[in-house]
TIKOL-378005 format. One record per residue (C-alpha): residue in one letter; z, x, y; residue number from 1. Coordinates in nm, 2 decimals, always signed. Each point is the difference from the previous one (the first is absolute). Layout:
<nodes>
<type A, up Z, east X, north Y, seq NUM>
...
</nodes>
This chain:
<nodes>
<type M, up +0.00, east +0.00, north -0.01, seq 1>
<type D, up -0.09, east +0.13, north +0.36, seq 2>
<type T, up +0.19, east +0.06, north +0.29, seq 3>
<type N, up -0.04, east -0.24, north +0.31, seq 4>
<type A, up -0.23, east +0.19, north +0.22, seq 5>
<type L, up +0.08, east -0.20, north +0.32, seq 6>
<type I, up +0.34, east +0.11, north -0.05, seq 7>
<type D, up -0.08, east +0.36, north -0.07, seq 8>
<type L, up -0.18, east +0.05, north +0.30, seq 9>
<type V, up +0.28, east -0.12, north +0.24, seq 10>
<type H, up +0.23, east +0.25, north -0.19, seq 11>
<type E, up -0.25, east +0.28, north +0.06, seq 12>
<type V, up +0.02, east -0.07, north +0.36, seq 13>
<type Q, up +0.40, east -0.03, north +0.01, seq 14>
<type G, up -0.01, east +0.34, north -0.23, seq 15>
<type Q, up -0.18, east +0.19, north +0.25, seq 16>
<type L, up +0.19, east -0.13, north +0.32, seq 17>
<type R, up +0.33, east +0.10, north -0.15, seq 18>
<type V, up -0.16, east +0.36, north -0.06, seq 19>
<type D, up -0.09, east +0.02, north +0.34, seq 20>
<type K, up +0.33, east -0.11, north +0.13, seq 21>
<type V, up +0.17, east +0.27, north -0.23, seq 22>
<type N, up -0.22, east +0.27, north +0.12, seq 23>
<type E, up +0.08, east -0.13, north +0.36, seq 24>
<type T, up +0.38, east +0.02, north -0.05, seq 25>
<type H, up -0.03, east +0.37, north -0.16, seq 26>
<type R, up -0.22, east +0.08, north +0.28, seq 27>
<type T, up +0.26, east -0.09, north +0.25, seq 28>
<type G, up +0.26, east +0.16, north -0.17, seq 29>
<type R, up +0.18, east -0.31, north -0.07, seq 30>
<type L, up +0.00, east +0.02, north -0.41, seq 31>
<type C, up +0.15, east +0.33, north +0.01, seq 32>
<type Q, up +0.27, east -0.13, north +0.23, seq 33>
<type W, up +0.06, east -0.27, north -0.23, seq 34>
<type V, up +0.03, east +0.17, north -0.32, seq 35>
<type S, up +0.21, east +0.26, north +0.17, seq 36>
<type S, up +0.24, east -0.28, north +0.09, seq 37>
<type L, up +0.02, east -0.11, north -0.37, seq 38>
<type H, up +0.13, east +0.38, north -0.09, seq 39>
<type P, up +0.38, east +0.04, north -0.05, seq 40>
<type D, up +0.01, east +0.27, north +0.24, seq 41>
<type K, up -0.31, east -0.13, north +0.21, seq 42>
<type L, up -0.20, east +0.33, north -0.04, seq 43>
<type P, up -0.33, east +0.03, north +0.13, seq 44>
<type C, up -0.31, east -0.07, north -0.22, seq 45>
<type Q, up -0.37, east +0.02, north -0.01, seq 46>
<type L, up -0.29, east -0.13, north -0.21, seq 47>
<type D, up -0.15, east +0.21, north -0.29, seq 48>
<type G, up -0.32, east -0.09, north -0.09, seq 49>
<type T, up -0.14, east -0.36, north +0.04, seq 50>
<type F, up +0.04, east -0.34, north -0.17, seq 51>
<type H, up +0.03, east +0.00, north -0.38, seq 52>
<type H, up -0.14, east -0.36, north -0.12, seq 53>
<type G, up +0.10, east -0.17, north -0.31, seq 54>
<type A, up -0.05, east -0.37, north -0.08, seq 55>
<type F, up +0.26, east -0.15, north +0.19, seq 56>
<type N, up +0.15, east +0.24, north +0.21, seq 57>
<type A, up -0.10, east +0.29, north +0.25, seq 58>
<type G, up +0.24, east +0.33, north +0.00, seq 59>
<type M, up +0.01, east +0.29, north +0.25, seq 60>
<type K, up +0.20, east +0.34, north -0.09, seq 61>
<type M, up +0.22, east +0.03, north +0.28, seq 62>
<type V, up +0.16, east +0.37, north +0.04, seq 63>
<type F, up +0.35, east +0.07, north +0.19, seq 64>
<type S, up +0.09, east +0.31, north +0.17, seq 65>
<type D, up +0.24, east +0.11, north -0.29, seq 66>
<type S, up -0.32, east -0.03, north -0.24, seq 67>
<type T, up +0.10, east -0.33, north -0.15, seq 68>
<type A, up -0.30, east -0.23, north -0.09, seq 69>
<type W, up -0.01, east -0.37, north -0.01, seq 70>
<type M, up -0.26, east -0.21, north -0.12, seq 71>
<type V, up +0.00, east -0.31, north +0.25, seq 72>
<type R, up -0.16, east -0.29, north -0.16, seq 73>
<type F, up -0.15, east -0.33, north +0.14, seq 74>
<type P, up -0.10, east -0.31, north -0.13, seq 75>
<type R, up -0.38, east +0.00, north +0.06, seq 76>
<type I, up -0.12, east -0.29, north +0.21, seq 77>
<type G, up -0.27, east -0.16, north -0.17, seq 78>
<type K, up +0.13, east +0.06, north -0.33, seq 79>
<type V, up +0.33, east -0.14, north +0.01, seq 80>
<type C, up +0.05, east -0.37, north +0.12, seq 81>
<type D, up +0.15, east +0.00, north +0.35, seq 82>
<type D, up +0.26, east -0.24, north -0.12, seq 83>
<type Y, up +0.14, east +0.20, north -0.28, seq 84>
<type T, up -0.01, east +0.36, north +0.12, seq 85>
<type D, up +0.36, east -0.02, north +0.07, seq 86>
<type E, up +0.09, east -0.14, north -0.35, seq 87>
<type K, up -0.22, east +0.26, north -0.15, seq 88>
<type V, up +0.18, east +0.30, north +0.15, seq 89>
<type A, up +0.34, east -0.16, north -0.09, seq 90>
<type M, up -0.08, east +0.00, north -0.36, seq 91>
<type E, up -0.14, east +0.32, north -0.04, seq 92>
<type V, up +0.32, east +0.14, north +0.17, seq 93>
<type T, up +0.21, east -0.24, north -0.23, seq 94>
<type A, up -0.17, east +0.14, north -0.30, seq 95>
<type L, up +0.02, east +0.37, north +0.09, seq 96>
<type S, up +0.32, east -0.02, north +0.07, seq 97>
<type L, up +0.10, east -0.20, north -0.32, seq 98>
<type I, up -0.20, east +0.28, north -0.19, seq 99>
<type R, up +0.17, east +0.32, north +0.18, seq 100>
<type N, up +0.34, east -0.18, north -0.08, seq 101>
<type R, up -0.02, east -0.08, north -0.36, seq 102>
<type T, up -0.28, east +0.24, north -0.14, seq 103>
<type N, up -0.10, east +0.36, north +0.02, seq 104>
<type I, up -0.36, east -0.08, north +0.08, seq 105>
<type P, up -0.11, east +0.19, north +0.31, seq 106>
<type V, up -0.06, east -0.24, north +0.28, seq 107>
<type P, up -0.01, east +0.05, north +0.35, seq 108>
<type R, up +0.32, east -0.01, north +0.21, seq 109>
<type V, up -0.04, east -0.26, north +0.27, seq 110>
<type Q, up +0.09, east +0.11, north +0.36, seq 111>
<type A, up +0.02, east -0.30, north +0.24, seq 112>
<type D, up -0.26, east -0.17, north -0.21, seq 113>
<type L, up -0.22, east +0.31, north +0.00, seq 114>
<type L, up -0.10, east +0.17, north -0.31, seq 115>
<type L, up +0.10, east +0.37, north -0.06, seq 116>
<type D, up -0.28, east +0.13, north -0.22, seq 117>
<type P, up +0.17, east +0.23, north -0.27, seq 118>
<type N, up -0.29, east +0.24, north +0.00, seq 119>
<type A, up -0.16, east -0.06, north +0.32, seq 120>
<type E, up -0.14, east +0.36, north +0.02, seq 121>
<type R, up -0.24, east -0.07, north -0.26, seq 122>
<type P, up -0.03, east -0.36, north -0.16, seq 123>
<type S, up -0.24, east -0.03, north -0.28, seq 124>
<type R, up -0.10, east -0.33, north -0.11, seq 125>
<type V, up -0.08, east -0.06, north -0.36, seq 126>
<type M, up -0.36, east -0.12, north +0.02, seq 127>
<type R, up -0.22, east +0.26, north -0.13, seq 128>
<type E, up -0.22, east -0.09, north -0.29, seq 129>
<type D, up -0.01, east +0.36, north -0.15, seq 130>
<type V, up +0.38, east -0.01, north -0.10, seq 131>
<type S, up +0.04, east +0.12, north -0.36, seq 132>
<type D, up +0.12, east -0.22, north -0.30, seq 133>
<type R, up +0.29, east +0.27, north -0.02, seq 134>
<type D, up +0.09, east -0.04, north +0.38, seq 135>
<type I, up -0.01, east -0.40, north -0.02, seq 136>
<type E, up +0.25, east +0.02, north -0.31, seq 137>
<type V, up +0.22, east +0.21, north +0.28, seq 138>
<type I, up -0.04, east -0.28, north +0.26, seq 139>
<type Y, up +0.04, east -0.28, north -0.26, seq 140>
<type R, up +0.31, east +0.16, north -0.14, seq 141>
<type Q, up +0.16, east +0.00, north +0.35, seq 142>
<type L, up -0.10, east -0.33, north +0.07, seq 143>
<type A, up +0.14, east -0.16, north -0.32, seq 144>
<type N, up +0.32, east +0.15, north +0.09, seq 145>
<type F, up +0.01, east -0.14, north +0.34, seq 146>
<type L, up -0.08, east -0.33, north -0.15, seq 147>
<type L, up +0.28, east +0.03, north -0.25, seq 148>
<type Q, up +0.23, east +0.06, north +0.27, seq 149>
<type L, up -0.13, east -0.33, north +0.21, seq 150>
<type F, up +0.05, east -0.18, north -0.31, seq 151>
<type N, up +0.38, east +0.04, north +0.00, seq 152>
<type L, up +0.03, east -0.19, north +0.31, seq 153>
<type D, up +0.05, east -0.36, north -0.08, seq 154>
<type S, up +0.00, east -0.29, north +0.21, seq 155>
<type D, up +0.09, east -0.37, north -0.03, seq 156>
<type R, up -0.28, east -0.17, north +0.18, seq 157>
<type I, up -0.37, east +0.02, north +0.08, seq 158>
<type G, up -0.06, east +0.05, north +0.39, seq 159>
<type S, up -0.02, east +0.23, north +0.28, seq 160>
<type L, up +0.21, east +0.30, north +0.02, seq 161>
<type P, up +0.28, east -0.08, north +0.27, seq 162>
<type S, up -0.03, east +0.20, north +0.30, seq 163>
<type P, up +0.39, east +0.10, north +0.13, seq 164>
<type Q, up -0.17, east +0.06, north +0.33, seq 165>
<type I, up -0.11, east -0.34, north +0.07, seq 166>
<type E, up +0.20, east -0.19, north -0.23, seq 167>
<type A, up +0.24, east -0.12, north +0.26, seq 168>
<type K, up -0.26, east -0.09, north +0.26, seq 169>
<type S, up -0.31, east -0.14, north -0.22, seq 170>
<type P, up +0.08, east -0.06, north -0.38, seq 171>
<type T, up -0.26, east +0.16, north -0.22, seq 172>
<type P, up -0.19, east -0.30, north -0.17, seq 173>
<type P, up +0.01, east -0.04, north -0.39, seq 174>
<type R, up -0.37, east -0.01, north -0.04, seq 175>
<type P, up -0.10, east +0.36, north +0.02, seq 176>
<type L, up -0.27, east +0.18, north +0.22, seq 177>
<type T, up -0.25, east +0.11, north -0.27, seq 178>
<type F, up -0.29, east +0.22, north +0.00, seq 179>
<type K, up -0.18, east -0.30, north -0.13, seq 180>
<type A, up +0.11, east -0.26, north +0.24, seq 181>
<type H, up -0.05, east +0.25, north +0.30, seq 182>
<type S, up -0.37, east +0.07, north -0.11, seq 183>
<type I, up -0.09, east -0.39, north -0.05, seq 184>
<type L, up +0.14, east -0.05, north +0.37, seq 185>
<type Q, up -0.11, east +0.33, north +0.17, seq 186>
<type N, up -0.34, east +0.00, north -0.18, seq 187>
<type G, up -0.09, east -0.34, north -0.08, seq 188>
<type G, up +0.18, east -0.23, north +0.28, seq 189>
<type V, up +0.22, east -0.18, north -0.28, seq 190>
<type D, up +0.35, east -0.06, north +0.03, seq 191>
<type T, up +0.12, east -0.03, north -0.36, seq 192>
<type F, up +0.38, east +0.05, north +0.08, seq 193>
<type G, up +0.09, east -0.36, north -0.01, seq 194>
<type D, up +0.36, east -0.08, north +0.08, seq 195>
<type R, up +0.16, east +0.39, north +0.03, seq 196>
<type A, up +0.34, east -0.18, north -0.03, seq 197>
<type K, up -0.05, east -0.10, north -0.34, seq 198>
<type G, up +0.11, east +0.24, north -0.27, seq 199>
<type F, up -0.09, east +0.04, north -0.39, seq 200>
<type A, up +0.24, east -0.06, north -0.27, seq 201>
<type T, up -0.21, east +0.14, north -0.26, seq 202>
<type T, up -0.34, east +0.25, north -0.07, seq 203>
<type A, up -0.17, east -0.31, north -0.13, seq 204>
<type E, up +0.07, east -0.19, north +0.33, seq 205>
<type Y, up -0.09, east +0.33, north +0.20, seq 206>
<type F, up -0.35, east +0.08, north -0.19, seq 207>
<type Q, up -0.10, east -0.39, north +0.05, seq 208>
<type Y, up +0.06, east +0.07, north +0.40, seq 209>
<type V, up -0.20, east +0.32, north -0.03, seq 210>
<type A, up -0.28, east -0.18, north -0.18, seq 211>
<type G, up -0.02, east -0.26, north +0.23, seq 212>
<type Q, up -0.07, east +0.26, north +0.27, seq 213>
<type D, up -0.34, east +0.06, north -0.17, seq 214>
<type W, up -0.07, east -0.37, north -0.01, seq 215>
<type E, up +0.12, east -0.04, north +0.37, seq 216>
<type Q, up -0.24, east +0.27, north +0.10, seq 217>
<type L, up -0.29, east -0.13, north -0.20, seq 218>
<type V, up +0.06, east -0.32, north +0.17, seq 219>
<type H, up +0.04, east +0.10, north +0.33, seq 220>
<type Q, up -0.21, east +0.32, north +0.09, seq 221>
<type P, up -0.33, east -0.13, north +0.11, seq 222>
<type N, up -0.18, east +0.28, north -0.18, seq 223>
<type S, up +0.19, east -0.02, north -0.30, seq 224>
<type T, up -0.31, east -0.06, north -0.21, seq 225>
<type V, up -0.37, east +0.08, north -0.01, seq 226>
<type G, up -0.16, east -0.34, north -0.10, seq 227>
<type P, up +0.06, east -0.29, north -0.21, seq 228>
<type Y, up +0.00, east +0.17, north -0.35, seq 229>
<type D, up +0.24, east +0.24, north +0.12, seq 230>
<type A, up +0.24, east -0.26, north +0.16, seq 231>
<type K, up +0.03, east -0.17, north -0.32, seq 232>
<type N, up +0.05, east +0.30, north -0.22, seq 233>
<type K, up +0.27, east +0.09, north +0.25, seq 234>
<type Y, up +0.17, east -0.34, north +0.00, seq 235>
<type L, up +0.00, east +0.00, north -0.36, seq 236>
<type V, up +0.15, east +0.37, north -0.07, seq 237>
<type F, up +0.26, east -0.05, north +0.25, seq 238>
<type K, up +0.13, east -0.31, north -0.15, seq 239>
<type V, up -0.03, east +0.15, north -0.37, seq 240>
<type L, up +0.22, east +0.29, north +0.14, seq 241>
<type K, up +0.24, east -0.19, north +0.13, seq 242>
<type S, up +0.05, east -0.20, north -0.33, seq 243>
<type L, up +0.04, east +0.34, north -0.19, seq 244>
<type I, up +0.31, east +0.10, north +0.18, seq 245>
<type P, up +0.25, east -0.20, north -0.20, seq 246>
<type D, up -0.12, east +0.21, north -0.33, seq 247>
<type L, up +0.00, east +0.34, north +0.20, seq 248>
<type V, up +0.36, east +0.00, north +0.09, seq 249>
<type H, up +0.22, east +0.22, north -0.19, seq 250>
<type A, up +0.31, east -0.23, north -0.10, seq 251>
<type K, up +0.26, east +0.28, north +0.01, seq 252>
<type Y, up -0.09, east +0.08, north +0.40, seq 253>
<type D, up -0.08, east -0.33, north +0.13, seq 254>
<type R, up +0.34, east -0.07, north +0.17, seq 255>
<type C, up +0.14, east +0.38, north +0.03, seq 256>
<type K, up -0.03, east +0.35, north +0.04, seq 257>
<type F, up -0.22, east -0.04, north +0.31, seq 258>
<type K, up -0.11, east +0.36, north +0.13, seq 259>
<type L, up -0.14, east +0.18, north +0.29, seq 260>
<type I, up -0.36, east -0.07, north +0.03, seq 261>
<type C, up -0.22, east +0.24, north +0.20, seq 262>
<type D, up -0.33, east -0.19, north +0.03, seq 263>
<type D, up -0.21, east +0.33, north +0.09, seq 264>
<type L, up +0.22, east +0.24, north -0.17, seq 265>
<type G, up -0.27, east +0.29, north -0.16, seq 266>
<type L, up -0.13, east +0.34, north -0.03, seq 267>
<type A, up -0.10, east +0.00, north +0.38, seq 268>
<type N, up +0.39, east -0.05, north +0.11, seq 269>
<type L, up +0.05, east +0.33, north -0.15, seq 270>
<type I, up +0.06, east +0.32, north +0.24, seq 271>
<type V, up -0.03, east +0.30, north -0.24, seq 272>
<type R, up +0.09, east +0.38, north +0.05, seq 273>
<type G, up -0.33, east +0.12, north +0.04, seq 274>
<type R, up -0.37, east -0.01, north -0.16, seq 275>
<type E, up +0.09, east +0.20, north -0.30, seq 276>
<type D, up +0.35, east -0.13, north -0.05, seq 277>
<type F, up +0.05, east -0.39, north -0.07, seq 278>
<type T, up +0.37, east +0.01, north +0.06, seq 279>
<type V, up +0.07, east -0.34, north +0.17, seq 280>
<type V, up +0.20, east +0.07, north +0.32, seq 281>
<type G, up +0.00, east -0.33, north +0.16, seq 282>
<type V, up -0.11, east -0.36, north -0.07, seq 283>
<type V, up -0.10, east -0.18, north +0.32, seq 284>
<type D, up -0.18, east -0.32, north +0.11, seq 285>
<type L, up +0.24, east -0.26, north -0.19, seq 286>
<type E, up -0.10, east -0.29, north +0.21, seq 287>
<type W, up -0.05, east -0.36, north -0.16, seq 288>
<type S, up +0.33, east +0.09, north -0.19, seq 289>
<type Y, up +0.22, east -0.31, north -0.13, seq 290>
<type I, up +0.18, east -0.11, north -0.32, seq 291>
<type G, up -0.18, east -0.14, north -0.24, seq 292>
<type P, up -0.04, east -0.07, north -0.37, seq 293>
<type A, up +0.08, east +0.23, north -0.27, seq 294>
<type Q, up -0.33, east -0.03, north -0.18, seq 295>
<type L, up -0.18, east +0.07, north +0.33, seq 296>
<type F, up +0.18, east +0.30, north +0.02, seq 297>
<type G, up -0.05, east +0.12, north -0.34, seq 298>
<type S, up -0.37, east -0.09, north -0.05, seq 299>
<type A, up -0.27, east +0.26, north -0.10, seq 300>
<type P, up -0.06, east +0.17, north +0.37, seq 301>
<type W, up -0.30, east -0.08, north +0.17, seq 302>
<type W, up +0.00, east +0.34, north +0.20, seq 303>
<type L, up -0.05, east +0.25, north -0.29, seq 304>
<type L, up -0.34, east +0.11, north +0.14, seq 305>
<type Q, up +0.14, east -0.14, north +0.36, seq 306>
<type D, up -0.31, east -0.24, north +0.02, seq 307>
<type R, up +0.10, east -0.36, north -0.06, seq 308>
<type P, up -0.18, east -0.18, north -0.26, seq 309>
<type V, up -0.09, east -0.31, north +0.19, seq 310>
<type N, up -0.23, east +0.20, north +0.21, seq 311>
<type S, up -0.40, east -0.05, north -0.06, seq 312>
<type T, up -0.03, east +0.37, north -0.15, seq 313>
<type W, up +0.17, east -0.13, north -0.30, seq 314>
<type D, up -0.23, east -0.30, north -0.06, seq 315>
<type Y, up -0.16, east -0.05, north -0.32, seq 316>
<type K, up -0.38, east +0.06, north -0.02, seq 317>
<type G, up -0.10, east -0.30, north -0.21, seq 318>
<type D, up +0.21, east +0.02, north -0.31, seq 319>
<type K, up +0.06, east +0.42, north +0.04, seq 320>
<type P, up +0.32, east +0.08, north +0.13, seq 321>
<type P, up +0.03, east +0.23, north +0.30, seq 322>
<type Q, up +0.00, east +0.40, north -0.10, seq 323>
<type I, up +0.33, east +0.01, north +0.21, seq 324>
<type A, up +0.17, east -0.22, north -0.27, seq 325>
<type A, up +0.01, east +0.26, north -0.29, seq 326>
<type R, up +0.15, east +0.26, north +0.22, seq 327>
<type Y, up +0.27, east -0.27, north +0.14, seq 328>
<type F, up +0.10, east -0.10, north -0.37, seq 329>
<type K, up +0.03, east +0.39, north -0.09, seq 330>
<type C, up +0.22, east +0.06, north +0.28, seq 331>
<type L, up +0.23, east -0.32, north -0.07, seq 332>
<type A, up +0.05, east +0.15, north -0.36, seq 333>
<type I, up +0.06, east +0.29, north +0.14, seq 334>
<type F, up +0.24, east -0.12, north +0.28, seq 335>
<type I, up +0.18, east -0.25, north -0.26, seq 336>
<type C, up +0.05, east +0.32, north -0.22, seq 337>
<type I, up +0.17, east +0.22, north +0.27, seq 338>
<type L, up +0.22, east -0.33, north +0.13, seq 339>
<type E, up +0.13, east +0.00, north -0.39, seq 340>
<type E, up +0.08, east +0.36, north +0.03, seq 341>
<type E, up +0.18, east -0.02, north +0.32, seq 342>
<type E, up +0.23, east -0.32, north -0.12, seq 343>
<type A, up +0.11, east +0.19, north -0.29, seq 344>
<type K, up +0.12, east +0.28, north +0.24, seq 345>
<type M, up +0.17, east -0.23, north +0.25, seq 346>
<type P, up +0.36, east -0.16, north -0.06, seq 347>
<type G, up -0.02, east -0.37, north +0.00, seq 348>
<type H, up -0.35, east -0.07, north -0.15, seq 349>
<type E, up +0.06, east +0.07, north -0.35, seq 350>
<type E, up -0.16, east -0.36, north -0.08, seq 351>
<type R, up -0.31, east +0.11, north +0.19, seq 352>
<type E, up -0.02, east -0.33, north +0.19, seq 353>
<type L, up -0.25, east +0.12, north +0.26, seq 354>
<type S, up -0.25, east +0.12, north -0.27, seq 355>
<type N, up +0.03, east -0.29, north -0.22, seq 356>
<type L, up -0.08, east -0.21, north +0.30, seq 357>
<type M, up -0.30, east +0.19, north +0.10, seq 358>
<type K, up -0.12, east -0.02, north -0.37, seq 359>
<type W, up +0.07, east -0.35, north -0.03, seq 360>
<type S, up -0.23, east -0.07, north +0.35, seq 361>
<type Q, up -0.30, east +0.19, north -0.16, seq 362>
<type A, up +0.02, east -0.15, north -0.34, seq 363>
<type S, up +0.05, east -0.38, north +0.14, seq 364>
<type G, up -0.24, east +0.07, north +0.28, seq 365>
<type V, up +0.26, east -0.10, north +0.26, seq 366>
<type M, up -0.08, east +0.34, north +0.18, seq 367>
<type W, up -0.32, east -0.17, north +0.12, seq 368>
<type L, up +0.18, east -0.31, north +0.12, seq 369>
<type H, up +0.22, east +0.26, north +0.21, seq 370>
<type I, up -0.27, east +0.18, north +0.15, seq 371>
<type L, up -0.17, east -0.36, north +0.13, seq 372>
<type L, up +0.35, east -0.10, north +0.12, seq 373>
<type S, up +0.03, east +0.33, north +0.20, seq 374>
<type S, up -0.31, east -0.01, north +0.20, seq 375>
<type G, up -0.20, east -0.26, north +0.22, seq 376>
<type F, up -0.35, east -0.08, north +0.01, seq 377>
<type N, up -0.05, east -0.02, north -0.37, seq 378>
<type D, up -0.32, east -0.09, north -0.16, seq 379>
<type H, up -0.05, east -0.15, north -0.32, seq 380>
<type R, up -0.25, east +0.26, north -0.12, seq 381>
<type S, up +0.23, east +0.30, north +0.06, seq 382>
<type F, up +0.13, east +0.21, north -0.26, seq 383>
<type P, up +0.36, east -0.13, north -0.03, seq 384>
<type F, up -0.13, east -0.36, north -0.02, seq 385>
<type T, up -0.24, east +0.12, north -0.29, seq 386>
<type Q, up +0.26, east +0.15, north -0.18, seq 387>
<type L, up +0.25, east -0.28, north +0.04, seq 388>
<type R, up -0.28, east -0.23, north -0.14, seq 389>
<type Q, up -0.06, east +0.22, north -0.30, seq 390>
<type H, up +0.36, east +0.00, north -0.08, seq 391>
<type V, up +0.01, east -0.38, north +0.03, seq 392>
<type G, up -0.28, east -0.04, north -0.19, seq 393>
<type A, up -0.33, east -0.18, north +0.07, seq 394>
<type T, up +0.10, east -0.31, north -0.18, seq 395>
<type E, up +0.33, east -0.06, north +0.14, seq 396>
<type W, up -0.12, east +0.13, north +0.37, seq 397>
<type A, up -0.31, east -0.25, north -0.04, seq 398>
<type R, up +0.27, east -0.30, north -0.13, seq 399>
<type R, up +0.20, east +0.07, north +0.31, seq 400>
<type E, up -0.29, east -0.03, north +0.27, seq 401>
<type K, up -0.12, east -0.31, north -0.19, seq 402>
<type E, up +0.34, east -0.18, north +0.11, seq 403>
<type F, up -0.08, east +0.07, north +0.37, seq 404>
<type E, up -0.38, east -0.09, north -0.03, seq 405>
<type N, up +0.01, east -0.31, north +0.21, seq 406>
<type A, up -0.39, east +0.00, north +0.14, seq 407>
<type K, up +0.07, east -0.22, north +0.29, seq 408>
<type E, up +0.28, east +0.24, north +0.12, seq 409>
<type L, up -0.22, east +0.31, north -0.08, seq 410>
<type E, up -0.30, east -0.13, north +0.17, seq 411>
<type A, up +0.22, east -0.10, north +0.29, seq 412>
<type F, up +0.16, east +0.34, north +0.02, seq 413>
<type A, up -0.32, east +0.19, north +0.00, seq 414>
<type S, up -0.17, east -0.22, north +0.24, seq 415>
<type R, up +0.29, east +0.07, north +0.25, seq 416>
<type K, up +0.01, east +0.36, north -0.07, seq 417>
<type V, up -0.40, east +0.04, north +0.06, seq 418>
<type S, up +0.05, east -0.18, north +0.34, seq 419>
<type E, up +0.29, east +0.25, north +0.12, seq 420>
<type L, up -0.22, east +0.30, north -0.12, seq 421>
<type D, up -0.28, east -0.14, north +0.22, seq 422>
<type K, up +0.20, east -0.05, north +0.31, seq 423>
<type Y, up +0.19, east +0.34, north -0.08, seq 424>
<type D, up -0.34, east +0.18, north +0.00, seq 425>
<type E, up -0.11, east -0.15, north +0.33, seq 426>
<type A, up +0.33, east +0.08, north +0.17, seq 427>
<type L, up -0.05, east +0.37, north -0.15, seq 428>
<type E, up -0.35, east +0.01, north +0.14, seq 429>
<type K, up +0.09, east -0.09, north +0.33, seq 430>
<type M, up +0.30, east +0.25, north +0.01, seq 431>
<type E, up -0.21, east +0.29, north -0.12, seq 432>
<type E, up -0.28, east -0.10, north +0.30, seq 433>
<type N, up +0.29, east +0.01, north +0.26, seq 434>
<type K, up +0.12, east +0.33, north -0.14, seq 435>
<type A, up -0.33, east +0.15, north +0.02, seq 436>
<type L, up -0.05, east -0.12, north +0.32, seq 437>
<type N, up +0.33, east +0.10, north +0.14, seq 438>
<type R, up -0.09, east +0.37, north -0.12, seq 439>
<type H, up -0.32, east +0.00, north +0.23, seq 440>
</nodes>
């Protein structure tokens, strides 16, 4: 499913205006003055380098007169919804504090809501394609250790992380600000939160809510379909997806042992010591963190190759699976083996609860549901949807689709979506024409 280009164009302008404003603030000296005011000793500082852009943040390295370096990070206007920038920062600060206080995972120290990069002199993101299998195992082993530490942290409810700093003024709403809900709002223009004051008693209830976000996006985003056939197919698959949830919830974890979920945690969040030394010295960018189901935490990881399996590069070519799939399953087997080895070494994990959950998610096919629930803009032809259909079985999937095949409703839905797309295309054409005129 595509993003809403009408909104994307607006965000593009917003982002550039913010960059211009920050540059002007630096040019006039106010940026360094402001950062210095946050230092415990009010030391003077200067900018080292330029912007470092992530998906949701812009960072600048600021060096103080005593050679201390801070990474000053701002939510990227145009990438983060204006109404949720404060909550995004607050949830990350809370997650960092929780992890720092209760594990030995190397996360940044928060300085007045600024993140101190633990390896600011030479950060290296694990994104290279030429990393050897041996080095991948080194990285996976450290991540397995981190996950086992996080798995020890139990909560009694699903929802937002409480933020001590703002709790007194504005209590954090129970329904969390997730990667999925935010992306659907920011890039699709559809608010799928519902009443954020209402929480969730069970995993099943939460999963139904999240699957409902896909349905809301399909219904309300004007370009969520590309024609009548596509509209009917998506109508049916999202109905089937919700119907599957009761059968895909692990009974042991339905009402308890909720865990810290970091939606965007993956290889790109790691800062390593150097290009040849893959010792992790920092885990950063823990936005989109909240308390969620244990089976979601313990699912087979999407990030083993860093690219999300919902992306189009994973799509089947006819009946032929993508080449990347074989490498993913190979890496999954390696990771589970390493996880079991780490469980054997870590006290309190004798029952191998996390690795058993991970193997269950793979064997049952629930991992594909989890991947779909963690992302917006899902397409019925995507790799996770295809894998989930295979696990359910063609006969059972067809039976469930038949339950929702109301010809009159399908035709009405398809007709409405075609009309919405026509109006969307007209509006987009006018906006692009105006943009071209403004350039001249």
